[in-house]
N, C-alpha and C positions, 0 to 999 in steps of 0.2 A: 561496352559498346553500344551504340545506338543503330538501330536498322539501319538508317542514314550511313552511318561511316563503315558499317559492314556491308553494305552494298557498294559505296563507294572504294572499299578495297579491293573488295571484288572486280569491279567494272576496272579501277585503272589498271589492277594486276592484269586483268583479259585483253585489256587494250595493247600493252606492253607484252603481253605474250603475241598476238597475233602478228603487232609490227615485227619481232624478229622473226617472224615466217614469209614477210612482205619480201617479193622479190628474190626468194630462191628458184633456181631453175629447177622449172619442171624433174631433168634429167638426173638432177642429184637427189631429189626430193626420198629414192631407197636404196640411199646410199648407206649402212650400217655404221657404227660408231658414233653418232650420234651422244648418244646414252645407252652407253654399252653397248648391246648388239641393236638398239632401237634407232631405226632411220627416222628423216624426216617425219615421213609418214603414218609409222609407226607411235610414233610420241602423238601425234593427232590422234590418232586412233585411242591410245591411252589417256592422254586429257578427257575423250569422247568420254570412256570406261569410268574414269574418276570421279568424274563430275556426273553419272546416273548415279554414283555407289552416295556419294555425297547426297545427293537429293535422298535418297531412300532411307540414309541414315539418319541425316534431318529429320523428316516426316515419322518415323519412329520417335526421334528423341521430344519431338513437338506434343508428340501423343502421349508421353511420357512412360514410354517401354526402353529396355534395356538394351543397350547396343553392345554386342561382343567383338574385341577387337579384330581386324580383319588379318590375313595371313596374307602381307599383304604381296610376300615375293610370288608364292605359290599364285593367287589371284592375276600376279601379272603377267606369268609367264603361260597360265590356263590362256587370256586374252586376248595376247599376244598367238596365239594357235591359233585361234578362234578366225583369227583377224590378218592372217599373215598376208594374205591374199588378195585379200582388199586392193580398189584401185586409192588411191590421190583423192580419189574426189568422195566414194563413196564415202572414205574415214573423214575428210574435213567436214557433209554431211553428218557426217553422226556427232562431228563436235557442235558445231553450230548450234546443231538440235538439243543437243544435251547440255548446253549453256545456258541457250533459251528457256528450257524449261526450270535448269537449276537457279538464274537470275527470278524467274518468276513467282519460284518456289521461297526466296530469298524476302520479298513483296509483299509474301502476302503468310505465313508460317506464323504460328503463334509461339511467344517465347525463342525468339529468333537468337538473345543475343547468348543463348544456352547449348544451341546448336552445331558448333562444331566447326562454321563454317571459315576459321582461318586456314583451317585445312587446304582449302581451295585456294587463296588465295597463294599461299606459300608455296601451292605446288606449280601453279603457272611460272610460278618465278625462279623458282628451282628450277626448270625443264627453260625458261627462256634464255636463264644465263647454261643452259648446255647448248643451248641455240645458237646466241653468242659467243660463243668459243667455238662451237666447230665450225661456224662462220669465218669466224677470223682464220681459223688454220686453214680454211681451204680459201680466204684470199676474195668472199662474198660480201 
């Protein structure tokens, strides 16, 4: 896959992810159950966290370093505990910043075709689908 195709996939999925978030009433953003115990606010922070981790992994791979598999379940729980009291605005700012840095990295990193960035857009797609299903269940 070329750099343009990778970037296109990331941005198309990002746009669909953020579109799924549009129009959710603020009072519902902290309601758990969108994805396990995660609320919309928690999912936004979760996406920020994994964009940061995807960028770290991409930098390591671009430098030719080995990358060990993540214990993602433990990491998700730890990240949730660290940020569960953050406000929606804080989580959203983190997410937008992390995505901007990831997008910039995708445009400049060497060996992009081997940086495992498909995890990024697949992650957006998975959580978009969960948000859409939750919205449908709420009639939003």
